[in-house]
A tleap script that builds the chain and sets N, CA, C and O, in Angstrom:
source leaprc.protein.ff14SB
mol = sequence {
  NMET ASN GLN HIE LYS ARG ALA ALA VAL ALA
  PHE LEU VAL MET GLY VAL VAL TYR VAL LEU
  ILE GLY ILE PRO LEU SER VAL ALA PHE GLY
  ARG GLY PHE GLY ALA PRO LEU PHE TRP LEU
  ALA SER GLY SER LEU ALA ALA ALA TRP PHE
  LEU GLU ARG LYS ALA SER SER PRO CARG
}
set mol.1.N position { 10.745 -20.768 0.625 }
set mol.1.CA position { 11.112 -19.577 1.366 }
set mol.1.C position { 10.891 -19.843 2.851 }
set mol.1.O position { 9.893 -20.442 3.250 }
set mol.2.N position { 11.822 -19.396 3.638 }
set mol.2.CA position { 11.780 -19.571 5.077 }
set mol.2.C position { 10.587 -18.808 5.665 }
set mol.2.O position { 10.212 -17.752 5.154 }
set mol.3.N position { 9.995 -19.340 6.736 }
set mol.3.CA position { 8.841 -18.679 7.339 }
set mol.3.C position { 9.212 -17.318 7.931 }
set mol.3.O position { 8.399 -16.394 7.906 }
set mol.4.N position { 10.421 -17.186 8.460 }
set mol.4.CA position { 10.850 -15.894 8.997 }
set mol.4.C position { 11.066 -14.887 7.878 }
set mol.4.O position { 10.811 -13.695 8.049 }
set mol.5.N position { 11.532 -15.365 6.743 }
set mol.5.CA position { 11.740 -14.480 5.592 }
set mol.5.C position { 10.392 -13.948 5.090 }
set mol.5.O position { 10.258 -12.764 4.781 }
set mol.6.N position { 9.393 -14.846 5.013 }
set mol.6.CA position { 8.062 -14.420 4.571 }
set mol.6.C position { 7.464 -13.415 5.534 }
set mol.6.O position { 6.855 -12.434 5.106 }
set mol.7.N position { 7.628 -13.644 6.833 }
set mol.7.CA position { 7.115 -12.710 7.828 }
set mol.7.C position { 7.825 -11.366 7.725 }
set mol.7.O position { 7.194 -10.319 7.873 }
set mol.8.N position { 9.137 -11.385 7.471 }
set mol.8.CA position { 9.882 -10.135 7.322 }
set mol.8.C position { 9.375 -9.343 6.122 }
set mol.8.O position { 9.233 -8.123 6.195 }
set mol.9.N position { 9.105 -10.030 5.024 }
set mol.9.CA position { 8.586 -9.344 3.835 }
set mol.9.C position { 7.206 -8.757 4.125 }
set mol.9.O position { 6.911 -7.638 3.706 }
set mol.10.N position { 6.363 -9.498 4.834 }
set mol.10.CA position { 5.027 -9.007 5.165 }
set mol.10.C position { 5.101 -7.758 6.044 }
set mol.10.O position { 4.389 -6.783 5.802 }
set mol.11.N position { 5.963 -7.786 7.066 }
set mol.11.CA position { 6.105 -6.611 7.921 }
set mol.11.C position { 6.692 -5.433 7.157 }
set mol.11.O position { 6.314 -4.288 7.404 }
set mol.12.N position { 7.596 -5.693 6.247 }
set mol.12.CA position { 8.171 -4.621 5.441 }
set mol.12.C position { 7.104 -3.966 4.566 }
set mol.12.O position { 7.038 -2.741 4.475 }
set mol.13.N position { 6.290 -4.766 3.938 }
set mol.13.CA position { 5.222 -4.226 3.091 }
set mol.13.C position { 4.221 -3.436 3.939 }
set mol.13.O position { 3.775 -2.364 3.530 }
set mol.14.N position { 3.868 -3.955 5.105 }
set mol.14.CA position { 2.947 -3.222 5.974 }
set mol.14.C position { 3.534 -1.880 6.402 }
set mol.14.O position { 2.822 -0.877 6.447 }
set mol.15.N position { 4.834 -1.856 6.717 }
set mol.15.CA position { 5.473 -0.598 7.102 }
set mol.15.C position { 5.446 0.427 5.985 }
set mol.15.O position { 5.199 1.609 6.223 }
set mol.16.N position { 5.698 -0.026 4.766 }
set mol.16.CA position { 5.672 0.890 3.617 }
set mol.16.C position { 4.260 1.414 3.374 }
set mol.16.O position { 4.077 2.591 3.066 }
set mol.17.N position { 3.272 0.550 3.511 }
set mol.17.CA position { 1.877 0.984 3.323 }
set mol.17.C position { 1.489 2.006 4.391 }
set mol.17.O position { 0.830 3.000 4.087 }
set mol.18.N position { 1.899 1.764 5.649 }
set mol.18.CA position { 1.599 2.730 6.707 }
set mol.18.C position { 2.206 4.095 6.407 }
set mol.18.O position { 1.568 5.123 6.636 }
set mol.19.N position { 3.430 4.110 5.898 }
set mol.19.CA position { 4.078 5.387 5.576 }
set mol.19.C position { 3.370 6.062 4.415 }
set mol.19.O position { 3.141 7.271 4.448 }
set mol.20.N position { 3.020 5.295 3.387 }
set mol.20.CA position { 2.356 5.885 2.226 }
set mol.20.C position { 0.967 6.422 2.559 }
set mol.20.O position { 0.503 7.359 1.911 }
set mol.21.N position { 0.306 5.857 3.541 }
set mol.21.CA position { -0.988 6.386 3.978 }
set mol.21.C position { -0.786 7.535 4.962 }
set mol.21.O position { -1.558 8.494 4.964 }
set mol.22.N position { 0.245 7.445 5.795 }
set mol.22.CA position { 0.477 8.446 6.824 }
set mol.22.C position { 0.906 9.798 6.301 }
set mol.22.O position { 0.550 10.823 6.882 }
set mol.23.N position { 1.659 9.826 5.219 }
set mol.23.CA position { 2.129 11.109 4.678 }
set mol.23.C position { 0.963 11.977 4.206 }
set mol.23.O position { 0.886 13.137 4.612 }
set mol.24.N position { 0.051 11.473 3.366 }
set mol.24.CA position { -1.074 12.337 2.966 }
set mol.24.C position { -1.979 12.726 4.138 }
set mol.24.O position { -2.499 13.842 4.167 }
set mol.25.N position { -2.173 11.830 5.096 }
set mol.25.CA position { -2.988 12.183 6.259 }
set mol.25.C position { -2.329 13.281 7.077 }
set mol.25.O position { -3.013 14.169 7.585 }
set mol.26.N position { -1.013 13.229 7.209 }
set mol.26.CA position { -0.304 14.273 7.946 }
set mol.26.C position { -0.392 15.614 7.242 }
set mol.26.O position { -0.555 16.653 7.882 }
set mol.27.N position { -0.283 15.587 5.932 }
set mol.27.CA position { -0.355 16.831 5.165 }
set mol.27.C position { -1.765 17.406 5.203 }
set mol.27.O position { -1.946 18.612 5.375 }
set mol.28.N position { -2.760 16.545 5.044 }
set mol.28.CA position { -4.139 17.020 4.946 }
set mol.28.C position { -4.730 17.406 6.299 }
set mol.28.O position { -5.423 18.420 6.393 }
set mol.29.N position { -4.477 16.632 7.339 }
set mol.29.CA position { -5.178 16.835 8.604 }
set mol.29.C position { -4.281 17.164 9.780 }
set mol.29.O position { -4.783 17.390 10.881 }
set mol.30.N position { -2.981 17.197 9.589 }
set mol.30.CA position { -2.070 17.516 10.680 }
set mol.30.C position { -1.394 16.271 11.236 }
set mol.30.O position { -1.738 15.138 10.899 }
set mol.31.N position { -0.423 16.529 12.096 }
set mol.31.CA position { 0.387 15.431 12.627 }
set mol.31.C position { -0.406 14.468 13.486 }
set mol.31.O position { -0.025 13.303 13.604 }
set mol.32.N position { -1.484 14.909 14.084 }
set mol.32.CA position { -2.272 14.052 14.964 }
set mol.32.C position { -2.871 12.859 14.254 }
set mol.32.O position { -3.066 11.811 14.871 }
set mol.33.N position { -3.164 12.988 12.989 }
set mol.33.CA position { -3.750 11.878 12.245 }
set mol.33.C position { -2.685 10.931 11.692 }
set mol.33.O position { -2.906 9.723 11.618 }
set mol.34.N position { -1.552 11.469 11.312 }
set mol.34.CA position { -0.521 10.636 10.699 }
set mol.34.C position { 0.440 9.997 11.677 }
set mol.34.O position { 1.069 8.991 11.350 }
set mol.35.N position { 0.569 10.561 12.877 }
set mol.35.CA position { 1.560 10.063 13.834 }
set mol.35.C position { 1.361 8.594 14.223 }
set mol.35.O position { 2.342 7.851 14.263 }
set mol.36.N position { 0.139 8.146 14.508 }
set mol.36.CA position { -0.004 6.722 14.858 }
set mol.36.C position { 0.436 5.783 13.733 }
set mol.36.O position { 0.968 4.705 13.999 }
set mol.37.N position { 0.221 6.181 12.496 }
set mol.37.CA position { 0.649 5.348 11.387 }
set mol.37.C position { 2.166 5.285 11.290 }
set mol.37.O position { 2.716 4.249 10.917 }
set mol.38.N position { 2.848 6.374 11.618 }
set mol.38.CA position { 4.309 6.346 11.600 }
set mol.38.C position { 4.850 5.479 12.734 }
set mol.38.O position { 5.876 4.820 12.563 }
set mol.39.N position { 4.180 5.465 13.892 }
set mol.39.CA position { 4.590 4.559 14.967 }
set mol.39.C position { 4.378 3.111 14.549 }
set mol.39.O position { 5.230 2.262 14.808 }
set mol.40.N position { 3.251 2.821 13.906 }
set mol.40.CA position { 3.021 1.462 13.404 }
set mol.40.C position { 4.057 1.084 12.356 }
set mol.40.O position { 4.532 -0.051 12.318 }
set mol.41.N position { 4.400 2.041 11.512 }
set mol.41.CA position { 5.401 1.764 10.472 }
set mol.41.C position { 6.757 1.463 11.094 }
set mol.41.O position { 7.444 0.536 10.666 }
set mol.42.N position { 7.145 2.235 12.094 }
set mol.42.CA position { 8.448 1.976 12.711 }
set mol.42.C position { 8.455 0.635 13.431 }
set mol.42.O position { 9.470 -0.062 13.424 }
set mol.43.N position { 7.352 0.265 14.045 }
set mol.43.CA position { 7.260 -1.053 14.672 }
set mol.43.C position { 7.316 -2.181 13.656 }
set mol.43.O position { 7.962 -3.204 13.883 }
set mol.44.N position { 6.634 -1.987 12.536 }
set mol.44.CA position { 6.644 -3.008 11.487 }
set mol.44.C position { 8.031 -3.164 10.873 }
set mol.44.O position { 8.476 -4.282 10.615 }
set mol.45.N position { 8.706 -2.054 10.642 }
set mol.45.CA position { 10.050 -2.126 10.069 }
set mol.45.C position { 11.038 -2.743 11.059 }
set mol.45.O position { 11.957 -3.454 10.652 }
set mol.46.N position { 10.857 -2.477 12.356 }
set mol.46.CA position { 11.716 -3.102 13.356 }
set mol.46.C position { 11.468 -4.612 13.413 }
set mol.46.O position { 12.411 -5.394 13.536 }
set mol.47.N position { 10.215 -5.013 13.324 }
set mol.47.CA position { 9.902 -6.450 13.312 }
set mol.47.C position { 10.468 -7.113 12.060 }
set mol.47.O position { 10.977 -8.232 12.123 }
set mol.48.N position { 10.379 -6.431 10.935 }
set mol.48.CA position { 10.935 -6.975 9.696 }
set mol.48.C position { 12.442 -7.140 9.811 }
set mol.48.O position { 12.992 -8.150 9.370 }
set mol.49.N position { 13.111 -6.161 10.397 }
set mol.49.CA position { 14.566 -6.247 10.583 }
set mol.49.C position { 14.918 -7.423 11.488 }
set mol.49.O position { 15.842 -8.181 11.193 }
set mol.50.N position { 14.180 -7.577 12.594 }
set mol.50.CA position { 14.452 -8.668 13.522 }
set mol.50.C position { 14.236 -10.031 12.857 }
set mol.50.O position { 15.063 -10.930 13.008 }
set mol.51.N position { 13.138 -10.186 12.128 }
set mol.51.CA position { 12.856 -11.467 11.486 }
set mol.51.C position { 13.832 -11.764 10.357 }
set mol.51.O position { 14.167 -12.924 10.115 }
set mol.52.N position { 14.290 -10.728 9.666 }
set mol.52.CA position { 15.283 -10.932 8.614 }
set mol.52.C position { 16.599 -11.412 9.223 }
set mol.52.O position { 17.247 -12.302 8.671 }
set mol.53.N position { 16.993 -10.839 10.340 }
set mol.53.CA position { 18.214 -11.287 11.024 }
set mol.53.C position { 18.057 -12.714 11.535 }
set mol.53.O position { 18.996 -13.509 11.484 }
set mol.54.N position { 16.868 -13.027 12.025 }
set mol.54.CA position { 16.616 -14.378 12.525 }
set mol.54.C position { 16.621 -15.381 11.398 }
set mol.54.O position { 17.063 -16.514 11.588 }
set mol.55.N position { 16.137 -14.997 10.219 }
set mol.55.CA position { 16.101 -15.901 9.080 }
set mol.55.C position { 17.499 -16.144 8.529 }
set mol.55.O position { 17.777 -17.225 8.010 }
set mol.56.N position { 18.386 -15.152 8.634 }
set mol.56.CA position { 19.719 -15.303 8.052 }
set mol.56.C position { 20.747 -15.853 9.029 }
set mol.56.O position { 21.878 -16.140 8.636 }
set mol.57.N position { 20.371 -16.007 10.299 }
set mol.57.CA position { 21.336 -16.512 11.271 }
set mol.57.C position { 21.535 -18.013 11.092 }
set mol.57.O position { 20.585 -18.738 10.798 }
set mol.58.N position { 22.764 -18.474 11.267 }
set mol.58.CA position { 23.018 -19.917 11.125 }
set mol.58.C position { 22.394 -20.684 12.292 }
set mol.58.O position { 22.346 -20.202 13.424 }
set mol.59.N position { 21.926 -21.870 11.986 }
set mol.59.CA position { 21.275 -22.674 13.030 }
set mol.59.C position { 22.166 -23.725 13.546 }
set mol.59.O position { 21.773 -24.489 14.428 }
savepdb mol mol.pdb
quit
């Protein structure tokens, strides 16, 4: 497996974990607790998208 592909999978998993933790925190304690996790999730998903494109681009 390509190193960029592995990194993309890792960032994707981290983004999903951030969302799964952020939703209950937002419900239980308000948006102030869950918002940073959603920003981290969006950053992780953007990094995963970028690395996936880099892994699939022809060299």
